[in-house]
N, C-alpha and C positions, 0 to 999 in steps of 0.2 A: 968522818966518813957520815953523810946521811944516806939514807934509802928510801926511795918512794915506792910505795907498796899500793898495786894495782888489783882490783880484781872485775872482772869480766861478767856483768850480772847478766848478760844475755848466753854466756855459756856454762855459768853456776847452776848446778843441779841441787843445792844445798846439801850436800851428804855430812856437813858439819864436821869434815876430818881436820879442817884448818881451825876449826874454833876449839877444838879437842886438843891439838898439836902445838897451837899458839895462842891461848885465852886472850892475850896481852895485846895481839895484834889484829883478829880477827872477830868477828860475831855474826850469828847468823840470823838474819830481820826479817820476816815476811817469806822466809824459805830459801833466801839469797844471802851468802856469805857478803859482808862488806869488811873492809878495813877497820879497824878502831881509829887512825888515824891514818893521812896520807902519807906522812914523813915519819920515819923511826931510825934509832939507832939501830945499828949491828946488832943481831942476836940470829941465832943460829935454828933458832925454833921456829923463825918468821922462812927462811929458808926451806927446812923440813915441812911445814904446810907446804909451800910451793910446790915442793917436789912431791909430796902426797897426794895433790888434787888430782881426782880420777880424771879430771877434764881438762886438766892445766888452765885453769881460771885465772890463775894469779901469776902477776908478774912482779918481781923485784928486780928494782934498777940501782945503780950508783947514782945518787941526787948530781953530782958534778959531772959525770961524764956521760950518763944515759946508759952505761953497759948493763944488760941483762943478767944478773946475778943469778934467777931462778925463775921459771925452772930450765935447767942446764939442757943445752940442744941436744 
């Protein structure tokens, strides 16, 4: 399974929680979080980062189905 990792740059406030939680998946560039790669192998740290985002700017989906894995509704 492959995941798609997205960050809504308009919603992101640049807190850096994601980069601190999952540095292999997120980096803060010019005050906005960005995914290191748009596609990633499953990793609970990426899910934790999406769930920890204070403005829910991160979305992780299953590439094959489009199912939203994080954040949980």
